[in-house]
N, C-alpha and C positions, 0 to 999 in steps of 0.2 A: 379386537387383538387384545387377550389379556397377558398380563404380565405376573410371573411368580417372583418370589425372593430365593429362590434356589442358587441365582448368580452371584448373589450376594454372601459369601461364606465367611468373612471376617467382619469386623467393625471398621477398620479402615477402607474395606471396600462398601461399606454402606454410608460411610462418612464423604467417600469420593463423590458416590451417587447422589447424595444429598447436596453436595458442593455445586456439582453441575447442574441440578433442579433448581436450587434457590438462587444460583447465579442470574438464571433468566426469569424466575417468575418474581423475584423482587428488584429486577432491572438494575444488578449491580454485579458488572464482571469482575470486580474488584474484591469480592468476597473471598475469604480465605479461611483455612483451617486454623484455630487458635493454638493447639498442640497436638503431639504425636499421642497415639493409644496408651492407655495405661499412665498418663501424665495428669495430675490434677488441673482441673479447668475451669473451677468455680463453676459447674453446670452448662458450661457452653463449649460446643464443638467447631461452632463456625460462626464467624462474626461477620454480619452484612450491614449494610446501610440501604434503606429503601430508596430505590432511584438514584443510587449513589451519593445520597445527602448525609455528610457526616453528622449532622445534627438529629439523625434518627437510626441510632444502631439498633440492629436487630441479633440478638442470640439464638441458636439453634444447636439444641440436643439431639443426637443421632442414638437410637436405642436399637439395636438389632435383636430380634427375639426369633429363634430356631427352634422348630418342631413344636411342641405344647407348650412353650414358655411364652406367656402374655405379659406385657405391662401392666403393672398394679399400681393401686392409688398412692401406696406408701413412697413408692421408686419415684413415682411424678413429683409428689410433695417435697422430697429430698431434694431433687434436682431443681425444683423452684426456688427452694430455701437458699441454694448455692447460687442461682443466677440472681437473685437479688441482691446479692453483694458483689454482683460483677462490676468490674470498673473499665470503660464509662457505663454510666447507668444507663440500662436497656429500657426502650420504650416498647418493644414487642419482644418476646419470648416464644419460640415454638418447641415443643417436643416431637421429635419425628420418629416414627417406630414403623417396624415392618407388622406390628400386630394388626388386626383389623379394627375399624373404627369404633370405639367403645363410647357409648352415650354417657358412661358414668364419669368417663375421665374427662370428657370434654366438660359436663356440667361443674367437675371439681376446679378445672381450669377457669371456668368463667366465674365461679365464685371467689376464687382467690383475686382474679383480677379485680372484681367488685371492691374486695375487702382493702386491695390496695389503692383503689381510686379513691375511697371514703377515708384512708390515711393519708391524702395527699400525693401517692406516688402513681403518676399517670404511666401504666405498663397496661400491654394487652397479651394475656397469655392464651396459647391455644394447643391442642393437642391434635397432632396430624396422623391419623393411621395409613395403611397400607392402602386403603380403598382411596383415600384422597390423593396420596400420592401417585399412584398409578394413574389417575385421572390426569395429574399434572404431564405425565410422560408423552400422552397423546398430542399436546400442544406444542412439544418441542421434538422434531424430529431429528436433531442433532444429538440430543439426548438418548432418544431410542436407538439411533444409530450405534453410538457407541457403547450402551449395555446390552440392547437387544438387536444385534446386527442381523439382518436376513441372512438366509443359510447359504444361498446362493448369490454371493455378491456381484455386481456386475462393475468394471471398470468407471464406469461413468457414477455408480453409487458411491463407491470409494473414494472417487475425488471429490464428490459432494461432501461426502462427511469429514474429508480431512480439510476442505476449505472451511467448514464450519468450527474445526477444532483449532485451526490455525488462527481463523479471524478473532476467535474466544481468547488464544494466548495473547496476541497482538495488543486487543482492547483492555486487557488485564495490565497493561505495562504503564506505570505512571507517565512516562513521557509521551503516551498515546492520548491521554485526556487534557495535556496541556503542552503540545508539542513545540520543541524549539527549532526555529526555522534552520536548517542546514544546506549551504552554499557548497558548489564544488566547482572546481576548476580544470578546464580540459588542457592537453597540450599546445593549444592555440591561444592560451589565456583567456578564454571566454568564460565569464562567471555566470552561473543560475542556479536555481534552486535544485536540490538534489531530486526531487520529485520529476523535475522537467527533464534534467539530464537522464533520468533512468527510465522514464517513460517512454521518451524519444528512441533510447536503445533497444528496449525489447520490442517496440512495435515496429522497429525498421530492420533490416537484414545487413546494413552498411559495416556492422562489426558484430562479428559472431561472439567474442567473449567482453569481459569488463573487468577492470581492475581497479578497486577503491583503496587508495593510500591515505592515511592520516595517522596523527599522534595517539596515543592511548587515552580515550575519555573523549574524543572529538565527535564522536556519534556513527563510527561506521556501523557498529552493531544494530544501531537503529536503524539505519539506512537499510541495511541486509533485511532486515525484518520487514519493513516497510515494502519492500520491492517483493517479497514472496507473498505478503498480503494481496499485492496487485496481480500477480501472477497467476495463483489460485483462481482467479475470477476468470481466466482463460482456461479453456479443455487443454490442460498441458499437465505435464509430471514436475513437480517441484520438490528438489531434494535439497531441504535447508538443513547442513550439516556444521557443527562446530568442528574446527580442525583438531581440538583438543581429542575429543571424541572420535575422530577418524584414526587417529595417533595410535590409538590402543587397539584397533581392530587389527587382527592376524590374518584373518582370511577373508579377501575383498569378494563379495559377490553381491548381486542386485538385492538379494535379501538381507544379507547383513547392512547394506547401506540403508534400508527401509528402516531396520531396527533403531539406526542412531540418528535418524530424521528427527527434527523437532519444529511440531511434535511428531510422533510415530506414524510411518505411513505404512499402513496395511495393503501394500500392493505385490506381494512376493508371488502370488499366483499369475499375475499378468506378465506379458512381453514388453519391456520398456519401449522397443521399436514401435509399438501401437500410437504413441504421442510424441510429441515434442517434449524434450526432456530439457528442465533447467537445473544446473547443479550451483547452488549458492554455497560457498567454503568460506566460512568468517573464521578469521585470525591465522592466516596461510603462516605466518611467522611461527606462531606455535606448534606447527607439524614439524617443522625443522628442529626445534628444541635446541639442544646447546650441545657442546663437544664435536669433536671430529667428525667428519661423514655425516653430520645432522641434515645439511642441504641436499647431499645425494640421495639420503633415505628420503626426504620430503619428495625429491623428483620422482623417486620411483613409486613412492605411495599415490601421486596424483595421476600417474602414467598408468597404475593397476586400475584405479578407478575409471580413468577415461576409456580402456580397453574392453570394459562390461557395458559400456554405455553407446547408444548409438554414436555415429559418426556425426551428426548433426548437432549434438548437444551442445547447449550454449552455456557456459562457466562464467559466473560472477566469483572473484576473489578479493577479501581485503586482507590489509596487513600494515605495518608501521612502515614510515619513509625509510628508517635503516635498514630494514629488514628486506625492504623491496630490492635495495643494491645488491645484497647477497643472494635473494632469490630470484632475479632476473634471468639467471640462467634456467631455473626450474621453469618459469613460466614459457622460457624460448624453447623448450624441448617439448613440454606438454601440452602447451595452446599454440597451436598451428599459427606459425607466421607473427608471433607477439614480438613486439620490439624488444631488445635486450636493454633500452634505457627507459630511466625511470622519470619522475616529473622532471621538466625543463630547469625549476627552480633550484633543484637540489644541486650541489656542486658538482657531483659525480656524473652528471648528466651531459649529455651533447645535445643542446636545444637545437641546433641547425639539423642535425641528422634526424632528430626527432619530427621536427616540424616537415621535412623532407618527405618522410615516410609515413606520416600520420594518417594521409588517404588513403595509404595502401595496406594498412595495418588491419586484421583482424581482431585485435585487443584494443578496446577504448580503455584509455589512462585517465583515470578521474582523480583529483586532489581535494581532501576536505579542506576548507577556508574555517578560518575562527568565526565564531559567531559574532554577528554584528551587535554591536553595543546596545542600539535601540531594542533589538529583539532580547537580548539579555535582560535588559531592565525591565521590559514589558513581563518576561516570563517571571521573573522575582516579584512582581506588583508593586505598587507604591510603597507600602510600608518597607519591606526589604531592599527594593531598589533605592530608596533614598539614603538609606543607610550604606550601600556599597557603590554610589555613584561616584565615589571620590577617584581620582586618578591612581592612587595607590592600590586600589582593588581591582584594576582592570584586567590582571593576569588570571584572576578568578572567573572572569566573563567571558572567556574565549571557547570555552566547551561544554557540550551536555554536562558530563559528567559533573565538572566542579560547580556548575550551576544548579543541578540536583543535590549537591551535598552542600551548599550554602542553604538553601531551600530548607533541606532536611534537618540542618544544624540550627538553623534559625527557630525553628518550632520547638525545639527543645531547652531554648533559653529559660533561665529562672526568673524571678523577679526583679533581681539585680543585673540581669543580661548577661549571665555567664552560664557556661557549661562545664560539667565535670570532665577532667580529662579523659576518663576512661569511656565516657558517654561519646565524646567527640571522635575516639578512636573506633569504638564500636560502629559509630554512624559510617564513618568513612570505610571501614573493613567490608561493612554488610552491603553497602552503595557498590563497592568495589567487586564484590563477588557478584552481585545481581548485574552489575554492568557486563562483566564477562560472560554470564549465563543467566540471560533474562528470565529463563523458565524456572530457577531456582525459588522455591517456596521459602516461607518462613522457617518451618523445620529443618528443611534442607541446611538452611544457613547456620542453624544451630549445630548442627551434625558437625559440619566443617569447622566452626568456632571451636567445639570441644576436641576434633582430632588436632588441631592446630596448637590448643593449650596443652595436650598430651605431647607435642612434638618440642613446644617451649620447654617443659619439664625434663625431657630425655637432653634436650641442648645443653641444660645447666647442670644435670649429674653426669652425663655421658652414657651410650647406650649401654645396656645389659647390668646398670647398676643401679638396684632400688631397694636398697636396704635387705630387709629379709623376705621381700616379697618375689624374689627369684627375677631372671633378665626379663626386661620390659622394653619394647620398641614401640614407636608410634604406628599406628596403621599408615600403611603406604597406599592403600588402595585407591580407587576411582576417584572417590570424593576429594579425599586431600590432595592429589595431583590436579583436581579442575581447580584449586584455589592457587595455582603457581601462580599465575599471571596477577593477581591482586596482591599476594601477600610474600610471595617465595622466590629464590631464585637458584640455579644450578652453581653448585661449586666446580672447579676446575675436575675435580676427582668423580664428577658425578653426583655428589650428596646434595641437598638442597639445604639453604639456609635462609634465614629471614631477610628481608629485603632492607630493613633497617633495623638498627639495634632499637629502636622505639619500640616496633611491632614485637620484638620478642619479648620486651618488658611488658607490654599489655597481656598478650597470651600467658606469659608467666604468673602475672598476676591475676588473671583468672583461673589459672589452677591453683594457686595458694588461696583464692576466695572460695572454691570449691571445696579443699581441704579444711579451712577454718570452719565453715558451715557445718561441717561433718564433724567437728571438734577434734580435728586432728593437725596436729601442730610437726608432724613429722619433716615437711620440705621446709617450713617455717623456721625451724631450728637451726637448718645449714644455711639461712641469708644473713647476710650483713646489710640489714635493712638501714642502719645508721648511714650508710652512704648509698642507698638506693632511693635517692628523691623522687623520681619519676615512678618507681614501682609501689612507693608510699603513696603518692599521688593518684594514683590507680586504684590500689587495693583499697585506699581508706573508703572513698564513696562507694565501692561495690559492697563492702560490710555493712555500710550505713543503710543503704537501701535494704538490706535485709529485715531490720526491723526498724526502721524509721514511721512506720505507719501503726506500730503498736499504740494501743489506747494508753491513754493517761492515767496514772495511778496516784494523783495528787503531788505533793511536793518531792524534790530531789531527797534521796534518801542514802546514807552511806551504807556501805555493804558491811555486815560482821565477818571476822574472819571464818567463823564456821559454818557461814554459807558458801563461801568461796571454796572451802575445802570439800563439802559436799559435793560442788559443781565438778571439781578435780576426780573427784573419786567416781563419780557417776558416768563421766564422758572421758576419762582418762587423758583430759586434757593436760598439757605441759610436762608430758614425759620427759622432754628435753626442753631445756630452758631457752636456747636460741641464743643468736649473737646479740651485740649490744653493749650499752653501759649498764653493767650490773653491779649491784653493791655486794660487800662482802657480808652475808647474811649470817645473823647468829652471834655477832660480836655486840650488838647492840651500841655501838658507836655513831654518832651522827655523820661520821665522816666514813668515807669508803674507797676502797680502792680496786682498779679494775684494768682491764686491756681488752681494746677491741677484739672482739673473735673471741675473748674468753667464755667458757661454758662453766656454769657454776651450779652446783647441785642445790635444789630446794631443801630447806630446813623445816620442817613442816612445825616444829615450835612456834613459828610465826603466823600458825593459822588455826592455833587452839584458843579458847577462852572468847571472851566478849571483845576483845581487841578488834580493830578494822583490819581487813585484809589490805597488805601493804606489799610493797615490791611488786606491783601491778603494771605490766605495760598498757599500752591503748588497745593492743589486739587482744591481751587476756581479756579487759573490760569490755569489747565489742563480743568476743566470744561467750563470756558470762549473762552479757544483754540477751543475746540472742538465745540462750538455753533459758533463761528465765522469763522470756516473753515480755521483758521490758527493754527500755532504751536509754541510752546515753544523756545526761542534761544536756540543754543548750546553756550557752553562755549565761543569760538572762537566768534560767531556772538556777544554774549552779549557785548563785549567790544567795540562796537558801542555806547554804552550809557554811556560812561563816561562822567561825568560832567552833568547829567540827573538831578542832585538833591542829597538830603540826603536820599538815598533810596537803599534797597537792591533789586536787580530784579532776580527773579528765572528763574533758567535756566533748560533744559530738561537733564541735565547730573547729575549723582551721584557726590557728592564730596568724601564720603566715605561710600559706600553702605553696609558693616559690621555694622555700626551704624545707617543706613537708614537716612543718612543725605543728603538733596539735595544740589547741587552747587547754591549760590546766589553771584551776580556779585555787589559789593560795587562800585557804580558810583562815590562817593568821590575819592576814590584813585586807582582805576582800579585792586582791588584785588578781590580773590574769597575767600567765606567761607563756611561753609556747616551749615544747619538747618534741623531740623525736616519737613517732609513737610506738617503736620498740624498745626505748629505754624501760628499765625497771629500775628505779630508785629507791631507797627505804622509806622515803616520804611519798611516792606515787600511791594514790589508793582509789576507790572505784566507788562511784554512786549511780544509781539509775533511778528511773522514773516510771 
């Protein structure tokens, strides 16, 4: 069988094809795309590790060449040059292309590899043309089925392809590689591993349906996905559906259900009555939503779904304990003979009635128990487990989500054992998004983060007011709605709001950082950062990471006023001065008067001649450093500025992070003090390295 490239119409199509191929050929299900098409990626589209070993990172560049276009030596050299700067350092680099195998390009790659080895860099570089890639396709039937499906598929063939796709999804999850044991408890207070309970359930007909109840982050979604991976081993149809996706469905049909199944199940042309059907509905409480009538709509939606499926369809639902009490009517009406009661240990339940009816019910109710302490410490490992073994950390060790969060956060600690506040929030938010939607990729998370940042900006200014740019509202499409469980809640009037004020601060800081990197102080000019400690604590490290890797240029150097004026003229920075403590510029006096929130015009006389640029805030200094491709000095480096006049020079370090004070170096006496990063004094100045 021959394979042509006509199905790969765009760059993202080819990247998706290469990802599927190299996940298998490199034996790394966790390989993932580095960034979306069109974004600078340092020569790497896909980052993988051979055999999943993180010490053996491999970069892959995907080059789609259509028609007579061919991959040339110059293009290969440019991509290799960028890849050699990629962090982490790669041990292998592959340029994959739809062009035919080219001996000259392969020799070029081998020659550059040899040069790097002679220079002490251990890296293997290859160019894989379409002849090589198409040979790989034959080795992996699941790739062939996904990209070159048979023209007349059979239901058995489709089920087999779906099994491969779902297994690949499950194996890519972090919790699959190092599973956390989840235990369940039934209505008779019997406790057993989740896999034991669910295996017994689907292998017998004692209970037709199953309801899994647990707190957010307790592992319900992971259990659902594991059950799906087990069920697909049988000759059955598995519809693994997130309730949020079902909520958006307007026309219920078997084809529509197949479209929202995770991963997509291409079985539209088959009669579902040909096979036993399992419907796995994760997050049933999210289907109800908020507001009056939500649970009635949930009942109607589930009933509509069951009406198009065979009568013997077996249903598994998951939801939170509080929601189960409200949704019990939904289950009672839609799942035949299900009990109206929820878990007997819940204060709303009637334990006696449940125990009496338990043997007769068609619905098996299972409650997720807290993770056992020894299992939690084993998952964290000796290094982390030893630190979190104290009783005060016990509440963090009860659920898979918090355990994964602890592990992810610990990996980001710096040499002093701390983590920037914005990184802590970013880690939590990304983990929360992927907890609720395990199939979300890195790029999907970034899109959601950007939409939430836009929403935070609108919440600050109010919808429809964005200076002279016309009315602007956040995107309220499917992507931002999928983040509701992790970050947002419904207000009574139906609008959405951030779950915590600190979440709003994080996303608003993200928006501010994006604008400042573009040298736009539009939003910054409206914010009272002197009173925004958390905003500063999040925004400062975001900006520091934009230029902290800039190469050193020797000692710290004070910036002349003429250079800063040139920066303002070229970028338009500081069109508005912003809030904070600002001096009465132009009086020449050492004292100044101000009011919090006062905006004062800039007098350009301050920026002429050889004098140093003064009346500079830390944000002004950070924007200038980014523009000049330099960085702000550390406290140690700033000491070289002693005697440089009656100025306070901004440093890159915190002086007191709790008060959001940045360090400034007093050039007169060589001492350090702390100032709010948005304050502009007549004596605050700028130096860069």
